[in-house]
mmCIF file of the C-alpha atoms, coordinates in Angstrom:
data_MODEL
# 
_entry.id   MODEL 
# 
loop_
_atom_site.group_PDB 
_atom_site.id 
_atom_site.type_symbol 
_atom_site.label_atom_id 
_atom_site.label_alt_id 
_atom_site.label_comp_id 
_atom_site.label_asym_id 
_atom_site.label_entity_id 
_atom_site.label_seq_id 
_atom_site.pdbx_PDB_ins_code 
_atom_site.Cartn_x 
_atom_site.Cartn_y 
_atom_site.Cartn_z 
_atom_site.occupancy 
_atom_site.B_iso_or_equiv 
_atom_site.pdbx_formal_charge 
_atom_site.auth_seq_id 
_atom_site.auth_comp_id 
_atom_site.auth_asym_id 
_atom_site.auth_atom_id 
_atom_site.pdbx_PDB_model_num 
ATOM 1   C CA . MET A 1 1   ? 204.498 58.670 11.864 1.00 0.00 ? 1   MET A CA 1 
ATOM 2   C CA . LYS A 1 2   ? 204.566 56.788 15.149 1.00 0.00 ? 2   LYS A CA 1 
ATOM 3   C CA . LYS A 1 3   ? 203.704 58.890 18.198 1.00 0.00 ? 3   LYS A CA 1 
ATOM 4   C CA . GLN A 1 4   ? 206.277 59.021 21.023 1.00 0.00 ? 4   GLN A CA 1 
ATOM 5   C CA . VAL A 1 5   ? 204.984 57.493 24.263 1.00 0.00 ? 5   VAL A CA 1 
ATOM 6   C CA . ASP A 1 6   ? 205.663 59.502 27.408 1.00 0.00 ? 6   ASP A CA 1 
ATOM 7   C CA . ALA A 1 7   ? 208.331 57.527 29.297 1.00 0.00 ? 7   ALA A CA 1 
ATOM 8   C CA . ALA A 1 8   ? 206.889 58.407 32.710 1.00 0.00 ? 8   ALA A CA 1 
ATOM 9   C CA . ALA A 1 9   ? 203.388 57.346 31.637 1.00 0.00 ? 9   ALA A CA 1 
ATOM 10  C CA . PHE A 1 10  ? 204.765 54.078 30.266 1.00 0.00 ? 10  PHE A CA 1 
ATOM 11  C CA . GLU A 1 11  ? 206.679 53.333 33.481 1.00 0.00 ? 11  GLU A CA 1 
ATOM 12  C CA . ARG A 1 12  ? 203.610 54.071 35.614 1.00 0.00 ? 12  ARG A CA 1 
ATOM 13  C CA . TYR A 1 13  ? 201.461 51.824 33.415 1.00 0.00 ? 13  TYR A CA 1 
ATOM 14  C CA . LYS A 1 14  ? 204.058 49.040 33.677 1.00 0.00 ? 14  LYS A CA 1 
ATOM 15  C CA . GLN A 1 15  ? 204.063 49.350 37.476 1.00 0.00 ? 15  GLN A CA 1 
ATOM 16  C CA . GLU A 1 16  ? 200.263 49.198 37.566 1.00 0.00 ? 16  GLU A CA 1 
ATOM 17  C CA . HIS A 1 17  ? 200.266 46.205 35.222 1.00 0.00 ? 17  HIS A CA 1 
ATOM 18  C CA . ASP A 1 18  ? 202.736 44.369 37.473 1.00 0.00 ? 18  ASP A CA 1 
ATOM 19  C CA . ARG A 1 19  ? 200.556 45.167 40.498 1.00 0.00 ? 19  ARG A CA 1 
ATOM 20  C CA . SER A 1 20  ? 197.446 43.949 38.678 1.00 0.00 ? 20  SER A CA 1 
ATOM 21  C CA . LEU A 1 21  ? 199.202 40.756 37.609 1.00 0.00 ? 21  LEU A CA 1 
ATOM 22  C CA . GLY A 1 22  ? 200.015 39.987 41.242 1.00 0.00 ? 22  GLY A CA 1 
ATOM 23  C CA . ILE A 1 23  ? 196.423 40.658 42.270 1.00 0.00 ? 23  ILE A CA 1 
ATOM 24  C CA . ALA A 1 24  ? 195.168 38.407 39.456 1.00 0.00 ? 24  ALA A CA 1 
ATOM 25  C CA . VAL A 1 25  ? 197.426 35.564 40.607 1.00 0.00 ? 25  VAL A CA 1 
ATOM 26  C CA . CYS A 1 26  ? 196.273 36.052 44.207 1.00 0.00 ? 26  CYS A CA 1 
ATOM 27  C CA . GLN A 1 27  ? 192.607 35.998 43.158 1.00 0.00 ? 27  GLN A CA 1 
ATOM 28  C CA . LEU A 1 28  ? 193.028 32.873 41.042 1.00 0.00 ? 28  LEU A CA 1 
ATOM 29  C CA . ARG A 1 29  ? 195.002 31.143 43.787 1.00 0.00 ? 29  ARG A CA 1 
ATOM 30  C CA . THR A 1 30  ? 192.325 31.985 46.355 1.00 0.00 ? 30  THR A CA 1 
ATOM 31  C CA . GLU A 1 31  ? 189.537 30.824 44.031 1.00 0.00 ? 31  GLU A CA 1 
ATOM 32  C CA . LYS A 1 32  ? 191.330 27.477 43.710 1.00 0.00 ? 32  LYS A CA 1 
ATOM 33  C CA . GLY A 1 33  ? 191.651 27.233 47.492 1.00 0.00 ? 33  GLY A CA 1 
ATOM 34  C CA . LEU A 1 34  ? 195.448 27.165 47.429 1.00 0.00 ? 34  LEU A CA 1 
ATOM 35  C CA . THR A 1 35  ? 197.915 28.719 49.831 1.00 0.00 ? 35  THR A CA 1 
ATOM 36  C CA . PRO A 1 36  ? 200.996 30.511 48.488 1.00 0.00 ? 36  PRO A CA 1 
ATOM 37  C CA . ASP A 1 37  ? 203.061 27.511 49.619 1.00 0.00 ? 37  ASP A CA 1 
ATOM 38  C CA . GLN A 1 38  ? 200.870 25.058 47.713 1.00 0.00 ? 38  GLN A CA 1 
ATOM 39  C CA . LEU A 1 39  ? 200.968 27.155 44.544 1.00 0.00 ? 39  LEU A CA 1 
ATOM 40  C CA . ALA A 1 40  ? 204.731 27.554 44.833 1.00 0.00 ? 40  ALA A CA 1 
ATOM 41  C CA . LYS A 1 41  ? 205.207 23.808 45.117 1.00 0.00 ? 41  LYS A CA 1 
ATOM 42  C CA . ARG A 1 42  ? 202.978 23.145 42.090 1.00 0.00 ? 42  ARG A CA 1 
ATOM 43  C CA . ALA A 1 43  ? 204.700 25.843 40.011 1.00 0.00 ? 43  ALA A CA 1 
ATOM 44  C CA . GLU A 1 44  ? 208.201 24.918 41.199 1.00 0.00 ? 44  GLU A CA 1 
ATOM 45  C CA . VAL A 1 45  ? 208.986 28.430 42.429 1.00 0.00 ? 45  VAL A CA 1 
ATOM 46  C CA . SER A 1 46  ? 209.614 29.674 45.945 1.00 0.00 ? 46  SER A CA 1 
ATOM 47  C CA . ALA A 1 47  ? 206.703 30.620 48.187 1.00 0.00 ? 47  ALA A CA 1 
ATOM 48  C CA . GLN A 1 48  ? 208.551 33.853 48.920 1.00 0.00 ? 48  GLN A CA 1 
ATOM 49  C CA . TRP A 1 49  ? 208.538 34.675 45.192 1.00 0.00 ? 49  TRP A CA 1 
ATOM 50  C CA . ILE A 1 50  ? 204.756 34.032 45.015 1.00 0.00 ? 50  ILE A CA 1 
ATOM 51  C CA . ARG A 1 51  ? 204.179 36.311 48.005 1.00 0.00 ? 51  ARG A CA 1 
ATOM 52  C CA . ARG A 1 52  ? 206.344 39.033 46.480 1.00 0.00 ? 52  ARG A CA 1 
ATOM 53  C CA . LEU A 1 53  ? 204.499 38.777 43.162 1.00 0.00 ? 53  LEU A CA 1 
ATOM 54  C CA . GLU A 1 54  ? 201.111 38.990 44.861 1.00 0.00 ? 54  GLU A CA 1 
ATOM 55  C CA . THR A 1 55  ? 202.092 42.008 46.960 1.00 0.00 ? 55  THR A CA 1 
ATOM 56  C CA . ASN A 1 56  ? 204.015 43.812 44.197 1.00 0.00 ? 56  ASN A CA 1 
ATOM 57  C CA . GLN A 1 57  ? 207.307 43.446 46.068 1.00 0.00 ? 57  GLN A CA 1 
ATOM 58  C CA . LEU A 1 58  ? 209.356 41.974 43.216 1.00 0.00 ? 58  LEU A CA 1 
ATOM 59  C CA . HIS A 1 59  ? 212.408 44.057 42.441 1.00 0.00 ? 59  HIS A CA 1 
ATOM 60  C CA . THR A 1 60  ? 213.383 42.190 39.296 1.00 0.00 ? 60  THR A CA 1 
ATOM 61  C CA . ASP A 1 61  ? 211.648 41.431 36.052 1.00 0.00 ? 61  ASP A CA 1 
ATOM 62  C CA . TYR A 1 62  ? 210.081 38.026 35.786 1.00 0.00 ? 62  TYR A CA 1 
ATOM 63  C CA . SER A 1 63  ? 209.964 35.765 32.788 1.00 0.00 ? 63  SER A CA 1 
ATOM 64  C CA . ILE A 1 64  ? 206.854 34.829 30.866 1.00 0.00 ? 64  ILE A CA 1 
ATOM 65  C CA . GLY A 1 65  ? 207.916 31.220 31.466 1.00 0.00 ? 65  GLY A CA 1 
ATOM 66  C CA . ARG A 1 66  ? 207.618 31.653 35.205 1.00 0.00 ? 66  ARG A CA 1 
ATOM 67  C CA . ILE A 1 67  ? 204.156 33.206 34.900 1.00 0.00 ? 67  ILE A CA 1 
ATOM 68  C CA . ASP A 1 68  ? 203.198 30.350 32.566 1.00 0.00 ? 68  ASP A CA 1 
ATOM 69  C CA . ARG A 1 69  ? 204.263 27.818 35.215 1.00 0.00 ? 69  ARG A CA 1 
ATOM 70  C CA . ILE A 1 70  ? 202.072 29.627 37.722 1.00 0.00 ? 70  ILE A CA 1 
ATOM 71  C CA . ALA A 1 71  ? 199.145 29.626 35.289 1.00 0.00 ? 71  ALA A CA 1 
ATOM 72  C CA . ARG A 1 72  ? 199.560 25.888 34.696 1.00 0.00 ? 72  ARG A CA 1 
ATOM 73  C CA . ALA A 1 73  ? 199.742 25.273 38.440 1.00 0.00 ? 73  ALA A CA 1 
ATOM 74  C CA . LEU A 1 74  ? 196.472 27.204 38.756 1.00 0.00 ? 74  LEU A CA 1 
ATOM 75  C CA . GLU A 1 75  ? 195.022 25.112 35.911 1.00 0.00 ? 75  GLU A CA 1 
ATOM 76  C CA . VAL A 1 76  ? 194.292 28.169 33.766 1.00 0.00 ? 76  VAL A CA 1 
ATOM 77  C CA . GLU A 1 77  ? 195.738 29.457 30.512 1.00 0.00 ? 77  GLU A CA 1 
ATOM 78  C CA . LEU A 1 78  ? 198.442 32.108 30.586 1.00 0.00 ? 78  LEU A CA 1 
ATOM 79  C CA . TYR A 1 79  ? 196.076 34.283 28.553 1.00 0.00 ? 79  TYR A CA 1 
ATOM 80  C CA . ASP A 1 80  ? 193.501 34.136 31.368 1.00 0.00 ? 80  ASP A CA 1 
ATOM 81  C CA . VAL A 1 81  ? 195.983 35.439 33.933 1.00 0.00 ? 81  VAL A CA 1 
ATOM 82  C CA . TYR A 1 82  ? 196.928 38.394 31.727 1.00 0.00 ? 82  TYR A CA 1 
ATOM 83  C CA . LYS A 1 83  ? 193.321 39.015 30.684 1.00 0.00 ? 83  LYS A CA 1 
ATOM 84  C CA . ARG A 1 84  ? 192.288 39.310 34.334 1.00 0.00 ? 84  ARG A CA 1 
ATOM 85  C CA . ALA A 1 85  ? 195.186 41.666 35.068 1.00 0.00 ? 85  ALA A CA 1 
ATOM 86  C CA . ASP A 1 86  ? 194.453 43.785 31.993 1.00 0.00 ? 86  ASP A CA 1 
ATOM 87  C CA . GLY A 1 87  ? 190.781 43.987 32.954 1.00 0.00 ? 87  GLY A CA 1 
ATOM 88  C CA . MET A 1 88  ? 191.774 45.781 36.147 1.00 0.00 ? 88  MET A CA 1 
ATOM 89  C CA . LEU A 1 89  ? 193.669 48.469 34.246 1.00 0.00 ? 89  LEU A CA 1 
ATOM 90  C CA . GLY A 1 90  ? 191.765 49.560 31.196 1.00 0.00 ? 90  GLY A CA 1 
ATOM 91  C CA . PRO A 1 91  ? 193.653 50.894 28.182 1.00 0.00 ? 91  PRO A CA 1 
ATOM 92  C CA . PRO A 1 92  ? 197.104 52.457 28.521 1.00 0.00 ? 92  PRO A CA 1 
ATOM 93  C CA . PRO A 1 93  ? 196.886 56.228 29.003 1.00 0.00 ? 93  PRO A CA 1 
ATOM 94  C CA . TRP A 1 94  ? 198.545 56.995 25.645 1.00 0.00 ? 94  TRP A CA 1 
ATOM 95  C CA . LEU A 1 95  ? 195.898 54.928 23.824 1.00 0.00 ? 95  LEU A CA 1 
ATOM 96  C CA . ALA A 1 96  ? 193.089 56.562 25.774 1.00 0.00 ? 96  ALA A CA 1 
ATOM 97  C CA . ARG A 1 97  ? 194.439 59.995 24.798 1.00 0.00 ? 97  ARG A CA 1 
ATOM 98  C CA . GLU A 1 98  ? 194.633 59.016 21.155 1.00 0.00 ? 98  GLU A CA 1 
ATOM 99  C CA . GLY A 1 99  ? 191.018 57.831 21.220 1.00 0.00 ? 99  GLY A CA 1 
ATOM 100 C CA . THR A 1 100 ? 189.940 61.064 22.881 1.00 0.00 ? 100 THR A CA 1 
ATOM 101 C CA . GLN A 1 101 ? 191.707 63.202 20.298 1.00 0.00 ? 101 GLN A CA 1 
ATOM 102 C CA . SER A 1 102 ? 190.060 61.415 17.390 1.00 0.00 ? 102 SER A CA 1 
ATOM 103 C CA . ASP A 1 103 ? 186.607 62.185 18.838 1.00 0.00 ? 103 ASP A CA 1 
ATOM 104 C CA . GLU A 1 104 ? 187.135 65.942 18.512 1.00 0.00 ? 104 GLU A CA 1 
# 
């Protein structure tokens, strides 16, 4: 039987993932020596949107296609952007709890 995930824990994890994704994009952009304006032009998105992503100020969901355009503009794979963001977080809390319970 599938275990129910705590809705509040899921929402908090999603918020942290979004924050980490913005930090990952900022780090990659900085490593490439690009300004937000330069990245925006390459990715064909607004500089304001890049700044909002990097500072976790987006108030709408974003598409995977838009993040893919950013990854391509940064000359990295989409996987690398998400891998860097995920590396900042560790496992979701509900998976960590499950692993802890099985050790008992």
